[in-house]
C-alpha positions in Angstrom: 33.5 201.1 145.4 36.7 199.5 146.8 35.2 197.1 149.1 33.2 195.7 146.4 36.4 195.5 144.2 38.3 193.9 146.9 35.0 191.2 147.1 35.2 190.4 143.8 38.9 189.8 143.9 38.5 187.6 146.5 35.7 185.8 144.9 37.7 184.9 142.1 41.1 183.6 143.7 38.9 181.1 145.5 37.2 180.2 142.3 40.6 179.8 140.5 42.2 178.0 143.3 39.5 175.4 143.3 39.3 174.8 139.4 43.7 174.7 139.7 45.3 171.4 138.5 47.4 170.0 141.3 49.5 166.9 141.3 49.2 163.4 142.8 51.3 160.1 143.6 50.3 157.6 141.4 51.1 153.9 142.2 49.7 150.6 143.4 50.8 147.9 146.0 49.4 144.3 146.2 50.4 142.2 148.9 53.8 141.1 150.1 54.8 139.1 147.4 52.8 141.6 144.8 54.1 145.1 143.5 56.5 146.8 145.8 56.7 150.5 146.5 53.7 151.7 147.3 53.0 150.7 151.0 50.7 152.3 153.3 54.2 153.4 154.9 55.1 155.3 151.7 59.0 155.4 150.8 59.7 158.5 149.0 63.0 157.4 148.1 62.0 154.4 146.5 61.2 155.9 142.8 58.5 153.5 142.3 55.7 155.9 141.7 54.7 158.4 138.8 53.9 162.2 140.0 50.7 163.0 137.5 49.8 166.5 136.9 46.5 168.1 136.0 44.5 166.4 138.6 41.6 167.4 140.2 42.2 165.5 143.3 43.9 163.0 144.9 43.3 159.5 146.6 44.6 157.1 148.1 42.5 153.5 149.0 43.7 150.7 151.5 42.0 147.8 151.2 42.3 145.0 153.8 40.9 141.5 153.5 40.9 139.0 157.0 43.3 141.5 158.6 46.0 141.1 156.3 47.0 144.2 153.6 46.3 143.2 150.1 46.0 146.5 148.3 47.1 150.5 148.5 46.6 152.4 145.4 47.3 156.2 145.2 45.4 158.3 142.5 45.4 161.3 140.3 41.4 161.7 139.7 40.5 164.1 137.0 37.4 165.0 138.7 37.0 165.7 142.1 34.5 162.4 143.5 34.1 163.6 147.2 34.9 166.0 149.5 38.4 166.3 151.3 38.6 163.4 154.0 38.9 160.0 154.5 36.3 157.4 155.1 36.1 153.7 156.0 34.1 151.1 155.4 34.2 147.5 157.7 32.8 144.6 157.3 34.1 141.7 159.7 38.0 141.3 159.1 37.4 143.1 155.9 38.2 146.5 155.0 38.0 149.5 152.8 39.9 152.8 154.1 39.9 155.9 151.2 41.0 159.1 151.4 40.6 162.1 149.1 42.6 165.7 149.4 43.3 168.6 147.0 46.6 169.9 147.7 49.7 169.1 145.8 51.1 165.5 146.6 48.6 165.3 149.2 47.9 161.5 149.3 51.4 160.5 150.2 51.4 159.2 153.8 48.7 157.3 155.7 46.3 159.7 157.2 47.0 158.7 160.9 50.4 160.0 160.7 50.0 163.4 159.4 46.9 163.7 162.0 49.6 162.6 165.0 52.2 164.9 163.7 49.4 167.6 163.7 48.5 166.9 167.2 51.8 166.9 168.6 52.5 170.4 166.9 49.5 172.0 168.6 50.3 170.1 172.0 53.8 171.6 171.7 52.4 175.2 170.8 50.0 174.9 173.7 52.5 174.2 176.0 54.7 177.3 174.9 51.8 179.5 175.2 51.0 178.5 178.5 54.6 178.3 180.3 
C-alpha cells in the first residue's frame, strides 16, 4: 500500500512539473544597424528585454545570412513545439539555429557557452576525484 502511494505521488509530481508555467526572456535583435540588446551574447544588464511568464517553453532562434548575423529572437511559447535541445539547418552560407528549453529563463546564453561551462566543470570534477 505504501509503495503504491509513493508511486502515485511521484507520478503526480512529474505530471505537475511538465504543465507548470515557466518564465522566458523575450526580445529581438536585427543586425548591426537594427534593434540592439538581444544579441547572441546576451547582456542581462542591458534591460532591453521582457521577462514573460506563463510560458510552456522558451526558444532562441539565430538566423545568419551570408555568414553575417541578421536576427536573434528569444521567445515565450504558449505551447511546447519541440523536444528540448537545439537544431541547425544550413544551406550554403545561410543558417538557422533554433533551441528549445523548459526551465525558467533558459533562453539567455548561447548554447555553446553553456555546454563549454558544463564540460569544464565535469573536467575539474574528474581531476579532483582522480587525484
